[in-house]
C-alpha positions as CSV (number, residue, x, y, z in Angstrom):
1,M,101.4,26.5,123.4
2,T,101.7,30.3,123.1
3,V,105.0,32.1,123.0
4,R,104.6,35.9,122.6
5,S,107.3,38.2,121.5
6,M,107.6,41.6,123.2
7,T,108.1,43.3,119.8
8,G,105.2,44.5,117.8
9,F,103.1,47.3,116.3
10,G,99.4,47.9,116.1
11,R,97.1,50.6,114.9
12,G,93.4,51.2,115.6
13,E,91.0,53.8,114.3
14,M,87.4,54.7,115.0
15,E,85.1,57.5,113.7
16,S,82.3,59.1,115.6
17,G,80.5,62.5,115.5
18,G,82.7,63.8,112.7
19,R,85.9,63.0,114.5
20,V,88.5,60.3,113.9
21,W,90.2,58.7,116.8
22,T,93.6,57.0,116.1
23,V,95.7,54.9,118.4
24,E,99.2,53.5,117.6
25,V,101.0,51.0,119.8
26,R,104.7,50.1,119.5
27,C,106.4,47.6,121.9
28,V,109.9,46.2,122.4
29,N,111.5,44.0,124.9
30,N,112.1,45.2,128.5
31,R,112.6,43.4,131.7
32,F,109.4,44.9,133.3
33,L,106.3,46.5,131.9
34,D,107.1,50.1,131.1
35,V,104.3,52.1,129.5
36,K,104.6,55.5,127.9
37,I,101.4,57.3,126.8
38,K,101.1,60.4,124.6
39,L,97.6,62.0,124.8
40,P,96.1,65.2,123.2
41,R,95.4,68.1,125.5
42,G,92.3,67.6,127.5
43,Y,92.4,63.8,127.5
44,S,94.9,63.1,130.4
45,A,92.1,61.9,132.6
46,L,91.8,58.8,130.5
47,E,95.4,57.7,131.1
48,E,94.7,55.4,134.0
49,K,92.0,53.6,132.0
50,I,94.3,53.2,129.0
51,R,97.1,51.8,131.3
52,K,94.7,49.2,132.7
53,T,93.6,48.2,129.2
54,I,97.3,47.9,128.1
55,A,98.1,45.8,131.1
56,A,95.4,43.2,130.0
57,Y,97.5,42.6,126.9
58,H,101.1,43.2,128.0
59,Q,102.8,41.8,131.1
60,R,106.4,42.8,130.2
61,G,108.0,45.1,127.7
62,R,108.3,48.7,126.8
63,V,105.0,49.9,125.3
64,D,104.7,53.3,123.6
65,L,101.2,54.5,122.8
66,V,100.3,57.6,120.8
67,F,96.7,58.8,120.7
68,N,95.4,61.4,118.2
69,V,92.1,62.8,117.3
70,Q,91.2,64.9,114.2
71,G,88.0,66.2,112.6
72,D,85.0,68.4,113.3
73,F,85.0,69.9,116.8
74,S,82.3,72.4,116.1
75,D,80.0,70.8,118.7
76,L,82.5,71.8,121.4
77,H,82.6,75.5,120.4
78,K,80.2,77.8,122.2
79,V,79.5,81.3,120.9
80,T,78.4,84.0,123.4
81,A,77.3,87.6,122.8
82,N,78.0,90.6,125.0
83,N,74.6,92.3,124.5
84,E,75.4,95.2,126.7
85,L,78.5,96.0,124.7
86,A,76.6,95.6,121.4
87,A,73.9,98.0,122.7
88,E,76.6,100.5,123.5
89,Y,78.1,100.2,120.0
90,R,74.6,100.7,118.6
91,R,74.0,103.9,120.6
92,T,77.4,105.3,119.8
93,L,77.0,104.7,116.1
94,A,73.5,106.2,116.2
95,T,74.8,109.3,117.9
96,M,77.6,109.6,115.4
97,A,75.2,109.4,112.5
98,Q,72.9,112.1,114.0
99,K,75.8,114.5,114.6
100,L,77.2,114.0,111.2
101,G,73.9,114.3,109.5
102,I,74.0,111.0,107.8
103,T,71.5,108.1,107.6
104,D,72.0,105.5,110.3
105,D,72.2,102.3,108.3
106,T,74.1,100.1,110.9
107,T,73.3,96.4,110.5
108,L,73.5,93.6,113.0
109,S,76.4,92.0,111.2
110,Q,78.4,95.3,111.6
111,I,77.7,95.4,115.3
112,A,78.6,91.7,115.6
113,S,81.9,92.3,114.0
114,C,82.9,94.9,116.6
115,P,85.6,93.8,119.1
116,G,84.3,92.0,122.1
117,V,80.7,91.6,121.0
118,L,81.0,87.9,120.1
119,S,83.4,85.4,121.7
120,T,84.0,81.7,121.1
121,D,85.0,79.2,123.8
122,Q,85.9,75.6,123.3
123,Q,84.4,73.3,125.8
124,E,86.2,70.2,127.2
125,E,85.3,66.9,125.6
126,N,82.9,64.7,127.7
127,L,85.3,61.9,128.3
128,E,82.6,59.5,129.7
129,I,80.7,59.8,126.4
130,V,83.7,59.4,124.0
131,W,85.6,56.7,126.1
132,P,83.7,53.7,124.5
133,V,84.8,55.0,121.0
134,I,88.4,55.5,122.2
135,E,88.4,52.1,123.9
136,Q,87.4,50.4,120.7
137,A,90.3,52.1,118.8
138,L,92.7,51.2,121.7
139,K,91.7,47.6,121.7
140,S,91.8,47.4,118.0
141,A,95.4,48.6,118.1
142,L,96.4,46.2,120.9
143,Q,94.8,43.3,119.2
144,S,96.6,44.1,115.9
145,C,99.8,44.3,117.9
146,E,99.0,41.0,119.6
147,V,98.7,39.3,116.2
148,M,102.2,40.5,115.3
149,R,103.6,39.5,118.7
150,L,102.2,36.0,118.3
151,Q,103.6,35.6,114.8
152,E,107.0,36.7,116.0
153,G,106.6,34.4,119.0
154,D,105.9,31.5,116.7
155,S,109.2,32.1,114.9
156,L,111.0,32.4,118.2
157,H,109.5,29.2,119.4
158,R,110.7,27.3,116.3
159,D,114.2,28.7,116.6
160,L,114.4,27.9,120.3
161,R,113.3,24.3,119.7
162,E,116.0,23.9,117.1
163,R,118.7,25.4,119.3
164,I,117.7,23.5,122.4
165,D,117.6,20.3,120.4
166,S,121.1,21.0,119.2
167,F,122.2,21.7,122.8
168,A,120.7,18.3,123.8
169,G,122.6,16.6,121.0
170,I,125.9,18.0,122.2
171,I,125.0,16.8,125.8
172,A,124.4,13.3,124.3
173,Q,127.8,13.3,122.6
174,I,129.6,14.3,125.8
175,D,127.7,11.6,127.7
176,A,128.8,9.0,125.2
177,L,132.5,10.0,125.7
178,V,132.4,9.8,129.5
179,P,133.7,6.1,129.7
180,H,136.5,6.9,127.2
181,L,137.5,10.0,129.2
182,L,137.8,8.0,132.4
183,E,139.8,5.3,130.6
184,K,142.0,7.9,129.1
185,R,142.7,9.5,132.4
186,M,143.5,6.1,134.0
187,R,146.1,5.5,131.3
188,S,147.5,9.0,131.6
189,L,147.9,8.6,135.4
190,Q,149.6,5.3,135.0
191,E,152.0,6.6,132.3
192,K,152.9,9.6,134.5
193,L,153.6,7.4,137.5
194,E,155.8,5.1,135.5
195,K,157.9,7.9,134.2
196,L,158.3,9.3,137.7
197,L,159.0,5.9,139.4
198,G,160.9,4.3,136.6
199,T,161.4,0.6,137.2
200,F,159.8,0.7,140.6
201,D,156.9,-1.7,140.8
202,L,153.5,0.1,141.1
203,D,151.1,-1.1,143.7
204,P,147.9,-1.9,141.7
205,V,145.7,-1.2,144.7
206,R,147.3,2.2,145.2
207,L,147.0,3.0,141.5
208,H,143.3,2.2,141.6
209,Q,142.8,4.3,144.6
210,E,144.4,7.3,143.0
211,A,142.4,6.6,139.8
212,A,139.2,6.5,141.9
213,I,140.1,9.8,143.5
214,M,140.7,11.4,140.1
215,A,137.6,9.9,138.7
216,D,135.5,11.3,141.5
217,K,137.0,14.8,141.1
218,T,136.4,14.8,137.4
219,D,133.1,12.9,137.3
220,I,130.5,14.9,135.3
221,T,127.6,12.5,135.8
222,E,125.9,14.8,138.2
223,E,126.2,17.8,135.8
224,L,124.8,15.8,132.9
225,V,121.8,14.6,135.0
226,R,121.0,18.2,136.0
227,L,121.4,19.5,132.4
228,R,119.0,16.8,131.2
229,S,116.6,17.9,133.9
230,H,116.9,21.5,132.8
231,L,116.3,20.5,129.2
232,Q,113.0,18.8,130.1
233,Q,112.0,21.8,132.1
234,F,112.8,24.1,129.1
235,Y,110.7,22.0,126.8
236,T,107.8,22.1,129.4
237,F,108.0,25.9,129.7
238,L,107.7,26.2,125.9
239,K,104.4,24.3,126.1
240,E,102.9,26.6,128.7
241,E,100.2,29.1,127.9
242,D,101.4,31.6,130.5
243,T,104.2,34.1,130.0
244,V,107.5,32.2,130.2
245,G,110.2,34.7,129.4
246,R,111.4,35.2,133.0
247,K,111.3,31.5,133.7
248,L,113.4,30.7,130.6
249,D,115.8,33.5,131.4
250,F,116.4,32.1,135.0
251,L,116.7,28.5,133.7
252,L,119.4,29.6,131.2
253,Q,121.4,30.9,134.2
254,E,121.2,27.4,135.7
255,F,122.3,25.9,132.3
256,L,125.3,28.1,132.2
257,R,126.3,27.3,135.7
258,E,126.3,23.5,135.0
259,V,128.1,24.0,131.7
260,N,130.9,26.0,133.4
261,T,131.3,23.2,136.0
262,L,131.3,20.6,133.2
263,G,134.0,22.5,131.4
264,S,136.3,22.7,134.4
265,K,135.9,19.0,135.1
266,I,136.3,17.7,131.6
267,N,139.7,19.5,131.1
268,D,140.4,17.6,128.0
269,A,141.7,19.3,124.8
270,E,140.0,16.8,122.5
271,T,136.6,17.3,123.9
272,A,136.8,21.0,125.0
273,H,135.2,22.1,121.8
274,F,131.9,20.5,123.0
275,V,131.8,23.0,126.0
276,V,132.5,25.9,123.6
277,D,129.6,24.7,121.4
278,L,127.3,24.4,124.4
279,K,128.1,28.0,125.5
280,S,127.7,29.3,122.0
281,E,124.2,27.7,121.8
282,L,123.3,29.1,125.2
283,E,124.2,32.6,124.2
284,K,122.1,32.4,121.0
285,I,119.2,31.0,123.1
286,R,119.6,33.7,125.7
287,E,119.4,36.4,123.0
288,Q,116.1,35.0,121.7
289,V,114.7,34.5,125.2
290,Q,115.2,38.3,125.8
291,N,112.4,38.9,123.3
292,I,109.9,36.6,124.9
293,E,107.2,38.0,127.2
């Protein structure tokens, strides 16, 4: 029995080669899986791998992932020297010293500081090498998020059980009232006919025929049977290990359809509040189901 919420947060961090890789995952409810990934420059080639890893943990919901890296990048810097330009600086400085009649005391550091002699280039990260480190940080964040989603899912599961039990209790109350409703309608029909016809003798057979027609039109037995069937299916879905959010959402639409039909058939002021209570519980259940994966 595993109910997962679509709401959660997780953070993962790994250190390697003087650099720290950090992944943060935030997720909220959404009808489909919608993944947004923010990567540092130079890491975009990993996006597809990251998406596949996320899909192993999330089947629905809006997932926002932020990936950062900080630390020592000196291994990616390459320093190159323009020896021809350095030699030209050296010859020029030597010529200047000779013409000015001064001692040529030019040092290597002085030449190296001349514009264009030394240049620094930052190489691209070898993504194949660092991916295992990034993957560990990513999975750590997703697993941390999973723990939160399961905890929230457990709370949702308990709340749904309480509300669906309450819904079932109202159905039982309505079911108990069905014989009284039919009897009440029979008396109401007879009273109306007596008022209309006055002292005219009523044909008992005809009266029963009309009562039977009315009872058939207002009979809610079929709706109650279907609602009980939906209740059992709802309980079954809550026990499943698979993602059940979509199933529960669809089932609630069937619940509402039967409750609306029930309300139109009952048409009794004294029991109408039961239909209101049923719709109220369904709305609360629907709000909770929207958060289930």
